[in-house]
C-alpha positions in Angstrom: -47.1 -37.1 4.3 -44.1 -39.3 3.5 -43.9 -37.8 0.0 -44.0 -34.3 1.5 -41.2 -35.3 3.9 -39.1 -36.7 1.1 -39.6 -33.6 -0.9 -38.5 -31.4 2.0 -35.4 -33.5 2.4 -34.6 -33.2 -1.3 -35.0 -29.4 -1.0 -32.7 -29.4 2.0 -30.0 -31.4 0.1 -30.2 -29.0 -2.8 -29.9 -26.0 -0.5 -26.9 -27.5 1.2 -25.3 -28.2 -2.1 -25.8 -24.6 -3.3 -24.3 -23.3 0.0 -21.3 -25.6 -0.4 -20.6 -24.7 -4.0 -21.1 -21.0 -3.6 -19.1 -20.7 -0.4 -16.2 -22.9 -1.5 -14.6 -20.3 -3.8 -14.7 -17.7 -1.2 -13.0 -20.0 1.3 -10.6 -21.1 -1.3 -9.8 -17.5 -2.2 -9.2 -16.7 1.5 -6.9 -19.7 1.7 -4.9 -18.6 -1.3 -4.2 -15.2 0.2 -0.6 -15.1 1.4 -0.3 -14.6 5.1 2.0 -11.8 6.3 5.4 -13.0 7.5 5.3 -10.4 10.2 1.9 -8.9 11.4 1.1 -5.8 13.5 4.7 -4.9 14.0 4.9 -1.6 15.9 6.9 1.1 14.1 6.0 3.9 16.5 4.3 4.7 19.8 0.7 5.1 18.8 -1.6 2.1 18.6 -2.1 2.6 14.8 1.7 2.8 14.2 1.7 -0.8 13.0 2.6 -2.6 9.8 2.3 -6.0 8.1 5.2 -7.3 6.0 5.3 -10.2 3.5 8.8 -11.4 2.7 9.5 -12.5 -0.9 11.6 -15.7 -0.7 15.1 -15.0 -1.8 18.7 -15.5 -0.7 19.4 -11.9 -1.8 18.0 -8.7 -0.3 14.7 -7.9 -2.1 13.0 -4.7 -3.2 10.0 -3.6 -1.2 6.7 -2.1 -2.2 4.7 -0.4 0.6 0.9 0.0 0.4 -0.7 3.0 2.2 -4.4 2.8 2.5 -6.9 5.6 1.8 -9.9 6.8 3.8 -9.5 10.6 4.0 -7.2 10.2 7.0 -10.3 9.3 9.1 -10.8 5.6 8.4 -9.3 2.6 6.5 -7.0 -0.2 7.5 -3.8 -1.9 6.3 -5.8 -5.2 6.0 -7.7 -3.9 3.0 -4.9 -4.8 0.6 -4.9 -8.5 1.5 -7.2 -9.4 -1.4 -5.3 -7.2 -3.9 -3.8 -9.4 -6.7 -0.8 -7.1 -6.8 0.4 -8.3 -3.4 0.7 -11.9 -4.7 2.2 -10.6 -8.0 4.9 -8.7 -6.1 5.9 -11.8 -4.1 6.0 -13.8 -7.3 8.3 -11.2 -8.8 10.7 -11.4 -5.8 9.5 -8.1 -4.4 8.6 -8.0 -0.7 5.4 -6.2 0.3 4.3 -4.1 3.3 1.1 -2.4 4.4 0.9 0.2 7.1 -1.6 1.9 9.4 -1.2 5.5 10.6 -2.9 7.9 13.0 -6.2 9.4 12.0 -7.1 13.1 12.1 -8.8 12.8 15.5 -5.4 11.9 16.9 -3.0 14.0 14.9 -2.8 16.9 12.4 -2.0 16.1 8.8 1.7 17.1 9.1 2.2 14.5 11.8 0.2 11.8 10.0 2.5 12.2 7.0 5.5 11.7 9.3 3.9 8.5 10.5 4.4 7.1 7.0 7.9 8.5 6.8 8.7 6.8 10.1 7.3 3.5 8.8 9.8 3.7 5.9 12.6 4.6 8.3 11.6 1.7 10.6 11.7 -0.8 7.7 15.1 0.4 6.7 16.3 -0.1 10.3 15.1 -3.7 9.9 16.5 -4.3 6.4 19.1 -6.8 7.5 16.6 -8.8 9.6 13.9 -8.8 7.0 16.2 -9.3 3.9 15.2 -5.9 2.4 17.3 -3.9 -0.1 17.3 -0.6 1.7 18.0 1.3 -1.6 14.9 -0.2 -3.4 11.8 0.9 -1.5 8.7 2.3 -3.1 5.2 3.1 -1.9 1.7 3.5 -3.4 -1.9 3.8 -2.4 -5.3 5.3 -3.2 -6.6 8.7 -2.2 -5.0 9.6 1.2 -2.5 6.8 0.6 -1.8 8.1 -2.8 -1.1 11.7 -1.6 1.0 10.4 1.2 3.1 8.3 -1.2 3.7 11.4 -3.3 4.6 13.4 -0.3 7.2 10.8 0.7 8.6 10.8 -2.8 8.9 14.6 -3.0 9.8 15.6 0.5 13.5 16.2 1.5 15.0 13.3 3.5 13.8 13.4 7.1 16.8 11.4 8.4 18.4 13.0 11.5 21.9 11.6 12.0 22.1 13.1 15.5 18.8 11.6 16.8 18.7 9.5 19.9 16.2 7.3 18.1 18.0 5.0 15.7 14.9 4.8 13.5 15.0 8.5 12.9 18.6 8.3 11.7 17.4 6.3 8.7 16.5 7.8 5.3 12.8 8.4 4.5 13.5 8.7 0.7 11.9 6.3 -1.9 13.0 4.9 -5.2 9.5 5.5 -6.7 5.9 6.2 -5.7 2.4 5.6 -7.1 -0.8 7.5 -6.7 -4.4 6.2 -7.5 -7.0 9.0 -7.4 -4.8 11.1 -5.2 -4.4 14.7 -4.3 -2.1 17.4 -5.6 -1.3 18.8 -2.2 -2.2 18.8 1.4 -1.7 22.5 1.5 -5.5 22.9 1.0 -5.0 26.4 -0.3 -3.7 24.8 -3.6 -6.8 22.9 -4.4 -9.1 25.6 -5.9 -6.4 26.9 -8.2 -5.7 23.5 -9.5 -9.3 22.1 -9.9 -10.7 25.5 -10.9 -13.8 25.2 -8.6 -14.5 26.3 -5.0 -14.0 23.6 -2.4 -16.8 23.6 0.2 -15.2 23.5 3.6 -15.6 25.4 6.9 -12.9 27.5 8.5 -12.9 25.2 11.4 -12.1 22.2 9.1 -9.1 24.1 7.7 -7.8 24.9 11.2 -8.3 21.3 12.5 -6.6 19.8 9.5 -3.3 21.2 10.7 -4.2 21.4 14.4 -4.1 25.2 14.4 -5.7 26.8 17.5 -6.8 29.9 15.7 -6.8 31.8 12.5 -3.9 33.8 13.7 -1.9 30.6 14.0 -2.8 29.6 10.5 -1.9 33.0 9.0 1.4 33.3 10.9 4.8 32.6 9.2 5.0 29.3 11.1 1.5 28.3 9.9 2.4 29.2 6.3 5.5 27.0 6.6 3.5 24.1 8.0 1.0 24.2 5.1 3.6 24.6 2.4 5.5 21.6 3.9 2.4 19.5 3.1 2.3 20.5 -0.5 3.4 17.7 -2.8 3.1 20.1 -5.8 5.4 22.6 -4.1 8.0 20.1 -3.0 8.8 18.6 -6.4 12.5 19.0 -7.3 14.8 17.7 -10.0 16.4 15.1 -7.7 13.1 13.3 -6.9 12.3 9.7 -7.8 10.0 8.5 -10.6 6.2 8.6 -9.9 3.1 7.1 -11.5 -0.2 9.1 -11.1 -3.5 7.7 -12.2 -7.1 8.9 -11.9 -10.1 6.8 -12.9 -12.6 9.7 -12.7 -13.7 11.4 -16.0 -12.6 15.0 -16.4 -16.0 16.5 -15.8 -16.9 19.4 -13.6 -17.0 18.2 -10.0 -20.5 17.6 -8.7 -19.7 16.9 -5.1 -16.9 16.8 -2.5 -15.7 13.4 -3.7 -15.4 14.6 -7.3 -13.4 17.6 -6.1 -11.1 15.7 -3.8 -10.3 13.1 -6.5 -10.5 15.1 -9.7 -8.1 14.2 -12.4 -6.7 17.8 -12.4 -4.9 16.8 -9.2 -2.9 14.1 -11.1 -2.5 16.2 -14.2 -0.9 19.1 -12.2 1.5 16.7 -10.6 2.5 15.3 -14.0 2.9 18.8 -15.5 5.2 19.9 -12.6 7.2 16.7 -12.8 7.7 17.4 -16.5 8.9 20.9 -15.7 11.4 19.5 -13.2 12.5 16.6 -15.4 11.1 14.0 -12.9 10.0 10.8 -14.6 6.2 10.5 -14.4 3.7 8.1 -15.8 0.2 9.7 -16.1 -2.8 7.4 -16.6 -6.2 9.0 -17.0 -9.8 7.9 -17.5 -9.6 8.5 -21.2 -6.5 6.2 -21.4 -7.8 3.4 -19.1 -11.2 3.9 -17.3 -11.0 0.8 -15.1 -9.4 1.5 -11.7 -8.2 -2.1 -11.3 -6.4 -1.9 -14.6 -5.0 1.5 -13.6 -3.7 0.0 -10.4 -2.0 -2.8 -12.2 -0.3 -0.3 -14.5 0.9 1.8 -11.6 2.3 -1.2 -9.8 4.0 -2.5 -12.9 5.7 0.9 -13.4 6.9 0.8 -9.7 8.2 -2.8 -10.1 10.1 -1.7 -13.2 11.7 1.1 -11.2 12.5 -1.2 -8.3 13.8 -4.1 -10.4 12.8 -7.5 -9.4 15.0 -10.0 -7.6 16.0 -13.1 -9.4 14.8 -16.0 -7.2 15.5 -18.8 -9.7 17.6 -21.8 -8.5 20.5 -20.8 -10.7 20.8 -17.5 -8.8 21.1 -19.2 -5.4 
């Protein structure tokens, strides 16, 4: 019996050692994640109009890279980026970092969700002096919905309203650069089938609800047409737009399901081709060039940091 008890104790000690050694790296990794300088800062009236910001230490105003999460405009959260190695890399390069939430489709139509992201950019510019941000060097990137939103910010005309009673809306919404990971060509959904070359399976009610149209008559009206066209990244590209990087980790096969269709590389290729036509600088990274999504993300962020220019934080510069 004593031998059995001693054996059980040894087993328990071994189990505790295994637990300690396997959980320590996770705890250590969590501890190594930089905490936001400012967390859950409200940039607008909705409960999801909040952002986190990490300040890069510098005596000079720093560039800023904004992360916009994906999730089909129905889920996702700004906290998802916290384990991303690019966050720490940006801070080490003297580039501050932000991550935003935005309303979902059950609360707002796509055209208003996109303007949530624009308002976040404008809000950060309004806080530039307080947060030591260089207001002229702001870029954004993200995956899927965050990718398309970043491209929309890059290509849309400035939404600044100098006459607005809201000081945030007087600020510029324009970016220095933008990055897209497995993003879409347009949020005018009428563009998709022509770009991908396959029929997209969706119901008429889904199309109406995407924009908040009450009826098909609203959708087909001149105002409805303007609303949808204003959501088209492809249609908004002009020669004065900033540099973009577009990447897709999916192979160029025929789409087998909705996910394949929504993230097909032809979305990214069409953006790159239009950018070339308009002389807008564009880095295109496809599965054939770099199949690994993590490596693609690193390439996109490196391109954005090049466009932003890092801040010299060495002692000699202070």
